[in-house]
Biopython code that builds the backbone (N, CA, C, O; Angstrom):
import numpy as np
from Bio.PDB.StructureBuilder import StructureBuilder

atoms = [
    (1, "MET", "N", (0.833, -1.185, 0.000)),
    (1, "MET", "CA", (0.000, 0.000, 0.000)),
    (1, "MET", "C", (0.879, 1.252, 0.000)),
    (1, "MET", "O", (1.876, 1.336, 0.718)),
    (2, "GLU", "N", (0.493, 2.184, -0.798)),
    (2, "GLU", "CA", (1.267, 3.420, -0.947)),
    (2, "GLU", "C", (1.302, 4.228, 0.350)),
    (2, "GLU", "O", (2.338, 4.795, 0.700)),
    (3, "ILE", "N", (0.181, 4.283, 1.060)),
    (3, "ILE", "CA", (0.125, 5.098, 2.275)),
    (3, "ILE", "C", (1.081, 4.571, 3.342)),
    (3, "ILE", "O", (1.641, 5.352, 4.112)),
    (4, "LEU", "N", (1.272, 3.257, 3.394)),
    (4, "LEU", "CA", (2.205, 2.695, 4.376)),
    (4, "LEU", "C", (3.648, 3.030, 4.017)),
    (4, "LEU", "O", (4.482, 3.216, 4.902)),
    (5, "LYS", "N", (3.946, 3.107, 2.718)),
    (5, "LYS", "CA", (5.284, 3.521, 2.296)),
    (5, "LYS", "C", (5.537, 4.975, 2.694)),
    (5, "LYS", "O", (6.627, 5.325, 3.147)),
    (6, "GLU", "N", (4.514, 5.816, 2.517)),
    (6, "GLU", "CA", (4.644, 7.220, 2.911)),
    (6, "GLU", "C", (4.834, 7.340, 4.417)),
    (6, "GLU", "O", (5.633, 8.147, 4.891)),
    (7, "ALA", "N", (4.090, 6.527, 5.163)),
    (7, "ALA", "CA", (4.200, 6.552, 6.620)),
    (7, "ALA", "C", (5.598, 6.125, 7.060)),
    (7, "ALA", "O", (6.167, 6.716, 7.978)),
    (8, "GLN", "N", (6.147, 5.114, 6.416)),
    (8, "GLN", "CA", (7.491, 4.647, 6.752)),
    (8, "GLN", "C", (8.530, 5.724, 6.444)),
    (8, "GLN", "O", (9.456, 5.947, 7.223)),
    (9, "ALA", "N", (8.365, 6.385, 5.305)),
    (9, "ALA", "CA", (9.289, 7.460, 4.941)),
    (9, "ALA", "C", (9.209, 8.601, 5.952)),
    (9, "ALA", "O", (10.227, 9.192, 6.309)),
    (10, "PHE", "N", (7.999, 8.906, 6.410)),
    (10, "PHE", "CA", (7.819, 9.961, 7.398)),
    (10, "PHE", "C", (8.484, 9.575, 8.718)),
    (10, "PHE", "O", (9.147, 10.399, 9.347)),
    (11, "GLU", "N", (8.306, 8.327, 9.133)),
    (11, "GLU", "CA", (8.916, 7.848, 10.377)),
    (11, "GLU", "C", (10.442, 7.905, 10.309)),
    (11, "GLU", "O", (11.099, 8.234, 11.297)),
    (12, "ASP", "N", (10.997, 7.589, 9.155)),
    (12, "ASP", "CA", (12.446, 7.540, 8.989)),
    (12, "ASP", "C", (13.079, 8.919, 8.826)),
    (12, "ASP", "O", (14.292, 9.061, 8.976)),
    (13, "SER", "N", (12.277, 9.931, 8.523)),
    (13, "SER", "CA", (12.833, 11.258, 8.270)),
    (13, "SER", "C", (13.346, 11.882, 9.567)),
    (13, "SER", "O", (12.804, 11.660, 10.650)),
    (14, "LYS", "N", (14.403, 12.666, 9.417)),
    (14, "LYS", "CA", (14.999, 13.347, 10.561)),
    (14, "LYS", "C", (14.179, 14.586, 10.904)),
    (14, "LYS", "O", (13.701, 15.300, 10.023)),
    (15, "MET", "N", (14.032, 14.818, 12.185)),
    (15, "MET", "CA", (13.237, 15.960, 12.624)),
    (15, "MET", "C", (14.088, 17.031, 13.311)),
    (15, "MET", "O", (13.545, 17.977, 13.883)),
    (16, "SER", "N", (15.405, 16.891, 13.260)),
    (16, "SER", "CA", (16.251, 17.890, 13.902)),
    (16, "SER", "C", (16.519, 19.050, 12.940)),
    (16, "SER", "O", (16.460, 18.895, 11.720)),
    (17, "HIS", "N", (16.809, 20.191, 13.511)),
    (17, "HIS", "CA", (17.132, 21.399, 12.743)),
    (17, "HIS", "C", (16.010, 21.800, 11.785)),
    (17, "HIS", "O", (16.266, 22.208, 10.652)),
    (18, "MET", "N", (14.768, 21.681, 12.248)),
    (18, "MET", "CA", (13.630, 22.081, 11.427)),
    (18, "MET", "C", (13.210, 23.499, 11.796)),
    (18, "MET", "O", (13.280, 23.900, 12.958)),
    (19, "SER", "N", (12.780, 24.239, 10.805)),
    (19, "SER", "CA", (12.219, 25.554, 11.078)),
    (19, "SER", "C", (10.787, 25.371, 11.577)),
    (19, "SER", "O", (10.227, 24.277, 11.504)),
    (20, "THR", "N", (10.216, 26.434, 12.075)),
    (20, "THR", "CA", (8.842, 26.366, 12.570)),
    (20, "THR", "C", (7.887, 25.966, 11.450)),
    (20, "THR", "O", (6.988, 25.152, 11.662)),
    (21, "SER", "N", (8.073, 26.524, 10.281)),
    (21, "SER", "CA", (7.175, 26.188, 9.174)),
    (21, "SER", "C", (7.347, 24.728, 8.758)),
    (21, "SER", "O", (6.379, 24.081, 8.359)),
    (22, "ASP", "N", (8.583, 24.201, 8.849)),
    (22, "ASP", "CA", (8.802, 22.785, 8.553)),
    (22, "ASP", "C", (8.059, 21.906, 9.558)),
    (22, "ASP", "O", (7.498, 20.870, 9.201)),
    (23, "ARG", "N", (8.063, 22.337, 10.821)),
    (23, "ARG", "CA", (7.352, 21.564, 11.849)),
    (23, "ARG", "C", (5.846, 21.564, 11.606)),
    (23, "ARG", "O", (5.181, 20.545, 11.792)),
    (24, "VAL", "N", (5.316, 22.709, 11.192)),
    (24, "VAL", "CA", (3.882, 22.797, 10.893)),
    (24, "VAL", "C", (3.532, 21.848, 9.746)),
    (24, "VAL", "O", (2.540, 21.123, 9.815)),
    (25, "VAL", "N", (4.346, 21.857, 8.702)),
    (25, "VAL", "CA", (4.121, 20.975, 7.558)),
    (25, "VAL", "C", (4.211, 19.517, 7.988)),
    (25, "VAL", "O", (3.387, 18.700, 7.579)),
    (26, "ALA", "N", (5.207, 19.182, 8.810)),
    (26, "ALA", "CA", (5.380, 17.803, 9.271)),
    (26, "ALA", "C", (4.203, 17.358, 10.127)),
    (26, "ALA", "O", (3.754, 16.217, 10.017)),
    (27, "SER", "N", (3.704, 18.235, 10.967)),
    (27, "SER", "CA", (2.560, 17.911, 11.814)),
    (27, "SER", "C", (1.311, 17.633, 10.970)),
    (27, "SER", "O", (0.560, 16.695, 11.236)),
    (28, "ARG", "N", (1.109, 18.460, 9.960)),
    (28, "ARG", "CA", (-0.046, 18.258, 9.072)),
    (28, "ARG", "C", (0.087, 16.977, 8.258)),
    (28, "ARG", "O", (-0.897, 16.278, 8.015)),
    (29, "GLU", "N", (1.314, 16.678, 7.839)),
    (29, "GLU", "CA", (1.568, 15.448, 7.087)),
    (29, "GLU", "C", (1.284, 14.226, 7.966)),
    (29, "GLU", "O", (0.694, 13.247, 7.509)),
    (30, "ALA", "N", (1.707, 14.293, 9.218)),
    (30, "ALA", "CA", (1.455, 13.193, 10.149)),
    (30, "ALA", "C", (-0.048, 12.995, 10.332)),
    (30, "ALA", "O", (-0.537, 11.865, 10.335)),
    (31, "LYS", "N", (-0.767, 14.086, 10.483)),
    (31, "LYS", "CA", (-2.222, 14.000, 10.651)),
    (31, "LYS", "C", (-2.870, 13.372, 9.421)),
    (31, "LYS", "O", (-3.752, 12.521, 9.537)),
    (32, "ARG", "N", (-2.428, 13.797, 8.252)),
    (32, "ARG", "CA", (-2.989, 13.247, 7.008)),
    (32, "ARG", "C", (-2.752, 11.745, 6.928)),
    (32, "ARG", "O", (-3.653, 10.984, 6.575)),
    (33, "LEU", "N", (-1.525, 11.320, 7.260)),
    (33, "LEU", "CA", (-1.198, 9.897, 7.202)),
    (33, "LEU", "C", (-2.021, 9.099, 8.215)),
    (33, "LEU", "O", (-2.550, 8.034, 7.897)),
    (34, "ILE", "N", (-2.120, 9.620, 9.425)),
    (34, "ILE", "CA", (-2.874, 8.921, 10.471)),
    (34, "ILE", "C", (-4.329, 8.748, 10.048)),
    (34, "ILE", "O", (-4.892, 7.663, 10.192)),
    (35, "LEU", "N", (-4.933, 9.796, 9.534)),
    (35, "LEU", "CA", (-6.343, 9.710, 9.128)),
    (35, "LEU", "C", (-6.539, 8.753, 7.957)),
    (35, "LEU", "O", (-7.533, 8.027, 7.910)),
    (36, "ALA", "N", (-5.604, 8.746, 7.018)),
    (36, "ALA", "CA", (-5.709, 7.843, 5.869)),
    (36, "ALA", "C", (-5.568, 6.387, 6.316)),
    (36, "ALA", "O", (-6.316, 5.518, 5.867)),
    (37, "ILE", "N", (-4.608, 6.130, 7.199)),
    (37, "ILE", "CA", (-4.422, 4.760, 7.696)),
    (37, "ILE", "C", (-5.626, 4.335, 8.529)),
    (37, "ILE", "O", (-6.026, 3.171, 8.507)),
    (38, "ASN", "N", (-6.199, 5.285, 9.261)),
    (38, "ASN", "CA", (-7.373, 4.972, 10.078)),
    (38, "ASN", "C", (-8.549, 4.508, 9.220)),
    (38, "ASN", "O", (-9.293, 3.609, 9.612)),
    (39, "GLU", "N", (-8.712, 5.119, 8.062)),
    (39, "GLU", "CA", (-9.801, 4.694, 7.166)),
    (39, "GLU", "C", (-9.616, 3.238, 6.731)),
    (39, "GLU", "O", (-10.579, 2.474, 6.658)),
    (40, "ILE", "N", (-8.376, 2.869, 6.446)),
    (40, "ILE", "CA", (-8.093, 1.475, 6.065)),
    (40, "ILE", "C", (-8.300, 0.567, 7.269)),
    (40, "ILE", "O", (-8.843, -0.530, 7.141)),
    (41, "TYR", "N", (-7.864, 1.029, 8.446)),
    (41, "TYR", "CA", (-7.983, 0.228, 9.669)),
    (41, "TYR", "C", (-9.447, -0.077, 9.984)),
    (41, "TYR", "O", (-9.771, -1.174, 10.438)),
    (42, "LYS", "N", (-10.328, 0.891, 9.746)),
    (42, "LYS", "CA", (-11.758, 0.681, 10.018)),
    (42, "LYS", "C", (-12.301, -0.513, 9.251)),
    (42, "LYS", "O", (-13.173, -1.232, 9.739)),
    (43, "GLU", "N", (-11.779, -0.720, 8.043)),
    (43, "GLU", "CA", (-12.271, -1.822, 7.210)),
    (43, "GLU", "C", (-11.588, -3.148, 7.547)),
    (43, "GLU", "O", (-12.232, -4.198, 7.548)),
    (44, "THR", "N", (-10.278, -3.101, 7.835)),
    (44, "THR", "CA", (-9.521, -4.344, 7.973)),
    (44, "THR", "C", (-9.297, -4.781, 9.415)),
    (44, "THR", "O", (-9.118, -5.971, 9.676)),
    (45, "GLN", "N", (-9.303, -3.830, 10.364)),
    (45, "GLN", "CA", (-9.010, -4.117, 11.774)),
    (45, "GLN", "C", (-7.645, -4.790, 11.955)),
    (45, "GLN", "O", (-7.460, -5.603, 12.861)),
    (46, "ASP", "N", (-6.701, -4.444, 11.089)),
    (46, "ASP", "CA", (-5.361, -5.020, 11.138)),
    (46, "ASP", "C", (-4.572, -4.377, 12.287)),
    (46, "ASP", "O", (-4.364, -3.164, 12.283)),
    (47, "PRO", "N", (-4.128, -5.179, 13.276)),
    (47, "PRO", "CA", (-3.398, -4.584, 14.413)),
    (47, "PRO", "C", (-2.079, -3.921, 14.011)),
    (47, "PRO", "O", (-1.599, -3.031, 14.714)),
    (48, "GLU", "N", (-1.493, -4.337, 12.902)),
    (48, "GLU", "CA", (-0.254, -3.713, 12.426)),
    (48, "GLU", "C", (-0.507, -2.250, 12.048)),
    (48, "GLU", "O", (0.341, -1.388, 12.280)),
    (49, "LEU", "N", (-1.668, -1.981, 11.471)),
    (49, "LEU", "CA", (-2.015, -0.605, 11.120)),
    (49, "LEU", "C", (-2.150, 0.251, 12.377)),
    (49, "LEU", "O", (-1.756, 1.417, 12.384)),
    (50, "MET", "N", (-2.707, -0.328, 13.435)),
    (50, "MET", "CA", (-2.837, 0.399, 14.694)),
    (50, "MET", "C", (-1.458, 0.764, 15.243)),
    (50, "MET", "O", (-1.261, 1.866, 15.755)),
    (51, "ASP", "N", (-0.506, -0.163, 15.133)),
    (51, "ASP", "CA", (0.854, 0.108, 15.600)),
    (51, "ASP", "C", (1.482, 1.261, 14.819)),
    (51, "ASP", "O", (2.151, 2.118, 15.395)),
    (52, "VAL", "N", (1.261, 1.275, 13.505)),
    (52, "VAL", "CA", (1.797, 2.354, 12.670)),
    (52, "VAL", "C", (1.181, 3.689, 13.098)),
    (52, "VAL", "O", (1.887, 4.690, 13.215)),
    (53, "MET", "N", (-0.119, 3.700, 13.327)),
    (53, "MET", "CA", (-0.784, 4.938, 13.746)),
    (53, "MET", "C", (-0.251, 5.417, 15.093)),
    (53, "MET", "O", (-0.081, 6.619, 15.297)),
    (54, "LYS", "N", (0.013, 4.496, 16.006)),
    (54, "LYS", "CA", (0.544, 4.878, 17.320)),
    (54, "LYS", "C", (1.924, 5.503, 17.192)),
    (54, "LYS", "O", (2.221, 6.500, 17.851)),
    (55, "ARG", "N", (2.762, 4.922, 16.349)),
    (55, "ARG", "CA", (4.105, 5.475, 16.162)),
    (55, "ARG", "C", (4.041, 6.864, 15.525)),
    (55, "ARG", "O", (4.766, 7.774, 15.926)),
    (56, "LEU", "N", (3.172, 7.012, 14.537)),
    (56, "LEU", "CA", (3.027, 8.322, 13.891)),
    (56, "LEU", "C", (2.494, 9.364, 14.875)),
    (56, "LEU", "O", (2.930, 10.516, 14.872)),
    (57, "THR", "N", (1.554, 8.948, 15.711)),
    (57, "THR", "CA", (0.983, 9.867, 16.693)),
    (57, "THR", "C", (2.041, 10.315, 17.690)),
    (57, "THR", "O", (2.079, 11.484, 18.076)),
    (58, "ALA", "N", (2.900, 9.391, 18.106)),
    (58, "ALA", "CA", (3.970, 9.741, 19.042)),
    (58, "ALA", "C", (4.911, 10.765, 18.415)),
    (58, "ALA", "O", (5.313, 11.728, 19.069)),
    (59, "LYS", "N", (5.254, 10.558, 17.165)),
    (59, "LYS", "CA", (6.161, 11.497, 16.477)),
    (59, "LYS", "C", (5.473, 12.853, 16.295)),
    (59, "LYS", "O", (6.101, 13.900, 16.455)),
    (60, "LYS", "N", (4.194, 12.827, 15.965)),
    (60, "LYS", "CA", (3.423, 14.062, 15.788)),
    (60, "LYS", "C", (3.375, 14.845, 17.097)),
    (60, "LYS", "O", (3.514, 16.068, 17.090)),
    (61, "LYS", "N", (3.182, 14.158, 18.209)),
    (61, "LYS", "CA", (3.132, 14.841, 19.502)),
    (61, "LYS", "C", (4.465, 15.498, 19.833)),
    (61, "LYS", "O", (4.494, 16.602, 20.376)),
    (62, "LYS", "N", (5.577, 14.822, 19.507)),
    (62, "LYS", "CA", (6.889, 15.408, 19.753)),
    (62, "LYS", "C", (7.067, 16.691, 18.946)),
    (62, "LYS", "O", (7.607, 17.679, 19.444)),
    (63, "ILE", "N", (6.613, 16.664, 17.709)),
    (63, "ILE", "CA", (6.710, 17.853, 16.854)),
    (63, "ILE", "C", (5.876, 18.985, 17.443)),
    (63, "ILE", "O", (6.322, 20.131, 17.495)),
    (64, "GLU", "N", (4.660, 18.657, 17.887)),
    (64, "GLU", "CA", (3.759, 19.687, 18.398)),
    (64, "GLU", "C", (4.244, 20.269, 19.717)),
    (64, "GLU", "O", (4.004, 21.443, 19.998)),
    (65, "VAL", "N", (4.927, 19.460, 20.535)),
    (65, "VAL", "CA", (5.504, 19.999, 21.767)),
    (65, "VAL", "C", (6.526, 21.070, 21.417)),
    (65, "VAL", "O", (6.583, 22.111, 22.072)),
    (66, "ARG", "N", (7.332, 20.826, 20.395)),
    (66, "ARG", "CA", (8.328, 21.808, 19.981)),
    (66, "ARG", "C", (7.655, 23.062, 19.390)),
    (66, "ARG", "O", (8.181, 24.168, 19.515)),
    (67, "LEU", "N", (6.502, 22.883, 18.754)),
    (67, "LEU", "CA", (5.794, 24.035, 18.193)),
    (67, "LEU", "C", (5.169, 24.892, 19.289)),
    (67, "LEU", "O", (5.330, 26.112, 19.300)),
    (68, "LYS", "N", (4.467, 24.255, 20.194)),
    (68, "LYS", "CA", (3.678, 24.978, 21.201)),
    (68, "LYS", "C", (4.488, 25.310, 22.451)),
    (68, "LYS", "O", (4.147, 26.233, 23.190)),
    (69, "GLY", "N", (5.553, 24.560, 22.682)),
    (69, "GLY", "CA", (6.312, 24.735, 23.914)),
    (69, "GLY", "C", (5.699, 23.887, 25.005)),
    (69, "GLY", "O", (4.532, 23.504, 24.925)),
    (70, "ARG", "N", (6.475, 23.599, 26.010)),
    (70, "ARG", "CA", (5.982, 22.799, 27.131)),
    (70, "ARG", "C", (5.137, 23.663, 28.037)),
    (70, "ARG", "O", (5.491, 24.814, 28.293)),
    (71, "PRO", "N", (4.022, 23.136, 28.533)),
    (71, "PRO", "CA", (3.197, 23.935, 29.447)),
    (71, "PRO", "C", (3.921, 24.148, 30.781)),
    (71, "PRO", "O", (4.679, 23.288, 31.231)),
    (72, "ASP", "N", (3.677, 25.306, 31.407)),
    (72, "ASP", "CA", (4.288, 25.599, 32.702)),
    (72, "ASP", "C", (3.701, 24.694, 33.769)),
    (72, "ASP", "O", (2.512, 24.378, 33.759)),
    (73, "LYS", "N", (4.565, 24.285, 34.690)),
    (73, "LYS", "CA", (4.081, 23.483, 35.813)),
    (73, "LYS", "C", (3.507, 24.447, 36.848)),
    (73, "LYS", "O", (4.138, 25.427, 37.245)),
    (74, "GLY", "N", (2.276, 24.125, 37.271)),
    (74, "GLY", "CA", (1.663, 25.039, 38.027)),
    (74, "GLY", "C", (1.220, 25.265, 39.292)),
    (74, "GLY", "O", (0.668, 26.329, 39.572)),
]
sb = StructureBuilder()
sb.init_structure("model")
sb.init_model(0)
sb.init_chain("A")
sb.init_seg("    ")
for serial, (resi, resn, name, xyz) in enumerate(atoms, 1):
    if name == "N":
        sb.init_residue(resn, " ", resi, " ")
    sb.init_atom(name, np.array(xyz, "f"), 0.0, 1.0, " ", f" {name:<3s}", serial, name[0])
structure = sb.get_structure()
């Protein structure tokens, strides 16, 4: 499947030394991939797809933490 190849390429890409706009693009790309894989998962219920979505979500969260900053402890 093409979407899984894209997801693998996204996972393998380096996220260091990114500009803010690069992070925004990467976050949107992660969201697009997750939603596309989710549509396939709804039909197949393949646990491997769930694992891919979890890994992408973890990477997306790391990107978003760098975008938004860590919340103050309060």
